[in-house]
N, C-alpha and C positions, 0 to 999 in steps of 0.2 A: 612065077616064082623069081625069075631073074630080075624083073622090074622091082619087086619088093626088096630084094637084096641090094639093088642099085640105090634105091631111095634111102635105105638104112645107112649105107656107106656115105652117101652125100650128107645126111644129117650129122653123122659123127664128124665128118671133116669140117663142117660149118661151126660146130660147137668147139672143136679144138682150135679153130682159127680166131676165136674171140679172145682178146687179151684179158687175162685174169685180173689185172690191176683195176679194171673198170668196176669190179665189184668190191674192191678193198676199201675205198673211201668214196661213198656216194656224194655227188655234188661237184660242180665245176669250181675252178679256182677263181677267186675274186681279184680285185685290183691289188690286194695286199699279198697275193701269192698263197692264199689258203682258202679253206671252206669249212662249213659245218658238217660234221659226220652225223648223218641222220640216224645212224644206229646207236651211237654212243652219246650224242648230244654235245660233243666237245668241238672246239674250233681247232682245226689242224692246219699247220703251216708246211708248205712245200719249199718256200724260198723266203729269205729275209727281204724286207723292203725298207724304204725311207733313207734319206741322205745320211742319217746318223747311225744306221745299222752297222754294228761292229763286225758282223760276219754273216755269211750266207748259210743259214742253218735250217734244220728241219726238226720240229718237235711238236708237242701238244700242249695246249693251255686249257685249263678248266674254266677260264674266264669267258663269259659270254658277251662281254662288252668289248667290241673291237674299236679302239680309239683311232687307229691309223697312225699313231705316234709310237716310235720305237727308239729306246736308248737316247732320249733327248729331253731338254728342258723346254717347257711350253708355257707362255704367258697368256692367261685368260682373265679378262676383266681386271687387269692390273695385278693379278696373283700368279705366282710361279708354281709350277708342278713339274715333277720328273716322272717320265714314263719309262718303264723297264723293257726288256727284250720281248715280253709277252704282250706289250701294248697296254699294260695296266699301270695305274698310278702307284708310285712308291709311297711308303709311309714309314715313320720312325727315322732313325739315324741313317744317313746316306753318305758314303765316301765317294767323291767324284773329283778327278783330276788333282788328287793330293789334299783336298779340303773336305771337312765334314759339314753337313747340313742337317737340319731337322725338319721333317715333314709331318704335319699333324695327321689325325685319323682320316681327314678328307683329302690328304695329299698336298695340302697347301704348305709352302715353304715359310718357316717362321723367321722373324727378325727380332732383334732386341733381346731382352732378358727372357730366359726360358728355364723352368724348373723341372728336372727329371732326377729326383733324389738329391741332386746338387744343382746350384745355379750355374747356368752357362750364358754366354753372350754371343749373339749372332749379329754380324754387321749388316749393313743395308743390302749387301749382295747375298746375305744368308749364310756366309761363312762363319764357322765357329772360331772365335779368337782365343789366343793363348798368351801367357806371360803378361807383362805390364800393359795396362790399358787405362787411358783417361776417359772416363764415361761420365757425362753430366758435369759435376763439379768436383769429382773425386778420382783418386787413383785406386785401381783394383789390381790384384794379381790372380791370373787364371792359370792353373797348372797345365802341364803338357797334355793332359787329357781334357782340358777346357774347363774343369771344375773350379769354381770360385773359391779362393782361399779365405779362411776365417781363423782368427787367433794368431799365434806366433808363427813366423816363417823366416828361415834363414835363406837369404838369396845372395849369391856371390860373396859369401863370407860375412855378410852384414845382417843384423836382426831387424825385423819389421813387425808391426802388429796391425792386424786388420780386425775391425769390430764385427759385431754380429751381422751387419749388412754388407760386410766385405770391404768397407772403406778403410783406406790406409790411415793410421794414426799419425798426427803431427802435434807438436807442442806437448803440454802436460797431459798425462793419462794415468788414471788410477786403475790398476789391474790386480785383482786378488788381494786387495788391502794395501798394496804398495804403490808408491808413486814412481813414474818413469817419465823421461823426457825424450821426445823424438824431434829430430831436426825437420826443417821444412821439406826435406827430401824423404822424410819418414824413417831415417836411420836412428836406432836406439843409441842413446849416449851413455858413455861410461867415463869415469874419471871426474875431474873438476871442470865445471863450465860456468861462465858468467852469463846469467839470464836476467835481462832487465836490470842490469847493474848490481845483481846479487850473485854471489858465488855459491854454487851447489856442488856436492860431491855424490857421485853414483858409483856403486861397486861394479865388479866385473860382469854381474848379471843385469846391470842397468837399474838396480833399485836405489832410490834416494837414501843416502845415509846421513847427510848433514847439509 
């Protein structure tokens, strides 16, 4: 009887000495500081890794693709991608270091003109541009939100006109049945001006009157 009691107590002591955390998250840590939870099928991080990791954090990601990149830009075959803190590619609009970028559905960074309800222009580094920009052979004005301006726009107290493609008007322009004249810098003219040796008069709204 004493032997049975002794064996029972020994078994209880062994069970109590086994750390409970061993059963919480099955699987060893990999090189990225995490592992797959075989019970839930998710990838679990115990520590952040990578030279661009902004913090040492612990969390869960439902993504099963472990890229090994965290919070950083990566160039693959000449194309740029941005990976977030979960190691997945970002897509859509991204704000980074005070600049906006657009990443398509595959995560690839866009350049040049891009349409998303409005037209935007992204330079060769992918940054969204704003305000005055000379692109191709024309001047454009991109709002503070990056959207290309069309039609009339008052900038620094002066009036400009941008056609349906966003190009700034210069010279003669017929708008809504009325004639206007814009300087080579695109400024709408008022008052009397001599153009090609002929005097023309424009009212306060820029419309040709005589």
